[in-house]
C-alpha distance (Angstrom), angle and dihedral (degrees) to the residues before:
residue distance angle dihedral
M1 . . .
T2 3.80 . .
S3 3.79 90.9 .
S4 3.82 88.9 57.5
L5 3.80 89.5 49.5
E6 3.80 89.9 50.3
Y7 3.80 91.5 49.1
H8 3.79 92.9 52.9
M9 3.82 91.6 44.1
V10 3.83 90.6 54.1
L11 3.80 91.6 44.9
M12 3.79 90.7 51.2
T13 3.79 93.3 46.4
V14 3.80 93.7 48.5
C15 3.82 95.0 47.2
Q16 3.83 98.3 39.7
P17 3.86 96.1 85.3
F18 3.80 91.0 53.5
I19 3.80 97.2 48.3
H20 3.84 93.8 117.9
E21 3.80 95.1 49.9
Q22 3.80 127.7 91.2
W23 3.78 118.3 -135.3
V24 3.79 127.8 -156.1
G25 3.78 119.0 -110.3
G26 3.78 101.9 43.3
L27 3.80 96.5 -72.8
S28 3.73 118.1 118.2
P29 3.79 128.3 -179.0
R30 3.80 89.6 -132.6
N31 3.82 90.6 59.6
L32 3.79 92.4 44.7
V33 3.81 92.0 51.4
S34 3.80 94.2 46.0
N35 3.82 91.6 47.2
A36 3.82 91.0 48.1
E37 3.81 90.0 50.0
R38 3.79 90.6 49.7
D39 3.81 91.6 47.8
I40 3.81 92.7 48.4
N41 3.79 88.9 51.7
I42 3.79 91.2 50.1
L43 3.80 93.6 46.5
L44 3.81 92.5 48.5
R45 3.80 91.2 49.9
L46 3.81 91.0 49.0
Y47 3.79 90.5 46.9
Y48 3.79 90.5 50.9
L49 3.81 92.9 48.5
R50 3.80 92.4 47.9
H51 3.81 103.3 36.9
G52 3.79 109.7 6.3
F53 3.77 120.9 -139.5
A54 3.81 98.7 -94.5
G55 3.80 95.0 93.1
A56 3.78 118.2 81.7
D57 3.80 111.5 -100.7
P58 3.82 115.6 159.0
W59 3.82 92.1 -167.3
L60 3.80 92.1 67.7
T61 3.81 97.2 66.3
A62 3.84 96.6 76.0
P63 3.83 98.3 48.8
L64 3.79 92.4 41.4
A65 3.80 90.8 50.5
K66 3.82 91.9 45.9
I67 3.81 93.2 50.7
G68 3.81 91.6 43.3
F69 3.81 94.5 51.8
M70 3.81 93.5 41.9
S71 3.80 90.5 51.3
L72 3.80 90.3 49.0
Q73 3.81 90.8 53.1
S74 3.80 94.1 46.5
I75 3.80 99.3 46.6
S76 3.78 112.4 98.5
S77 3.77 137.4 147.9
D78 3.82 94.8 -108.0
L79 3.82 96.2 63.7
E80 3.77 124.6 114.3
A81 3.80 114.5 -103.6
Q82 3.83 94.0 -109.5
D83 3.82 93.5 50.6
L84 3.80 91.6 45.8
Y85 3.83 90.5 50.0
Y86 3.84 91.0 50.9
L87 3.80 93.7 47.6
R88 3.79 92.2 46.5
S89 3.77 92.2 50.1
S90 3.81 89.8 50.4
L91 3.81 90.9 48.8
F92 3.82 92.7 48.3
L93 3.80 91.5 46.9
A94 3.80 90.1 51.3
L95 3.79 91.8 47.4
R96 3.78 92.1 49.4
G97 3.79 92.0 48.2
L98 3.79 93.2 47.2
R99 3.81 91.7 46.5
E100 3.81 93.0 50.9
Q101 3.80 93.4 42.7
G102 3.82 87.3 47.3
R103 3.78 87.7 70.1
N104 3.81 86.7 65.8
Y105 3.80 105.5 28.9
Y106 3.77 130.5 41.6
I107 3.83 94.0 -148.3
S108 3.82 91.6 55.6
R109 3.79 90.0 49.5
T110 3.81 90.6 50.8
V111 3.83 93.8 47.8
H112 3.81 89.4 48.1
Y113 3.78 90.0 53.5
I114 3.82 92.0 49.3
V115 3.80 94.8 47.9
R116 3.81 92.7 42.2
N117 3.79 91.5 54.8
Q118 3.81 93.7 51.0
I119 3.80 99.3 55.2
R120 3.77 121.3 111.1
P121 3.82 120.8 -106.4
E122 3.82 90.2 -108.2
E123 3.80 92.1 59.7
A124 3.81 91.6 40.6
E125 3.80 88.8 56.7
L126 3.83 90.9 51.1
L127 3.80 90.0 47.9
R128 3.78 94.4 50.4
G129 3.79 112.2 113.6
T130 3.79 96.1 16.6
E131 3.80 96.2 88.1
D132 3.77 125.1 82.9
P133 3.81 107.5 -117.3
E134 3.81 92.5 -164.7
S135 3.79 95.7 58.1
G136 3.79 95.4 77.4
V137 3.81 90.0 -144.8
E138 3.81 91.5 110.9
E139 3.79 90.9 61.5
S140 3.78 122.8 89.9
P141 3.80 107.3 -75.6
G142 3.81 94.9 -133.4
L143 3.76 121.4 -178.3
V144 3.73 122.3 -46.4
G145 3.77 104.9 -111.3
E146 3.75 105.4 -169.0
I147 3.74 137.8 5.6
Q148 3.76 117.9 -157.2
S149 3.76 120.4 -155.6
A150 3.76 137.2 171.9
W151 3.79 90.4 -146.9
V152 3.79 113.8 70.3
P153 3.79 110.9 -161.2
L154 3.77 119.5 -133.3
I155 3.78 111.9 -113.4
N156 3.76 111.0 -152.8
N157 3.75 127.7 -164.5
I158 3.79 115.0 -125.5
S159 3.78 89.1 -116.9
D160 3.85 92.3 54.7
D161 3.77 119.2 102.7
P162 3.86 106.3 -109.0
F163 3.80 91.9 -152.0
A164 3.79 92.8 55.9
E165 3.81 91.4 79.5
N166 3.77 100.6 48.1
L167 3.78 120.3 140.4
S168 3.80 98.4 -101.3
K169 3.81 92.7 54.0
L170 3.79 90.3 45.8
A171 3.84 90.9 50.5
R172 3.82 91.0 48.5
G173 3.78 89.3 51.6
F174 3.80 92.1 52.5
L175 3.82 91.5 46.1
T176 3.79 89.9 51.4
L177 3.81 90.4 51.2
E178 3.81 91.1 49.7
T179 3.81 94.6 50.1
D180 3.81 91.5 46.5
S181 3.80 92.4 52.3
A182 3.83 92.5 45.5
E183 3.84 92.5 59.5
């Protein structure tokens, strides 16, 4: 499913600069972009129905952000009710996906915060009460202060020999430590 999302994202990105041009042979960049947008929407809805957004999936951030920002740009007060309903549902799906992925990835949390703060008051009113106030994702993402890890990377100086720390020498060093402590 994510490969299909990637395909449509690339297609949309490649054709977007040529949207105002007419091509020969019945193809037009405008149709390709609108079809790719429709297909991304469909694939995201199917993904949500099948898997939900709670599980960590780093490939979802880009299509969710794309659909969220495109919906934001397209929503206006002079739309027909059906078009407004479709765009709002796409925007709310993108916000939900970004919020839930934001529990796993900082970039998704940041994009959610940006999209959330650009919505109109009408959509904000519809969204009220659907977000989890205890999650902390709705707050400003801020800077990540500290990252804890069980694996400490080796930091080598440029003058150090890179082959001095290969795995066999490291293993011999640990074996030497074990035999010394056993005696």
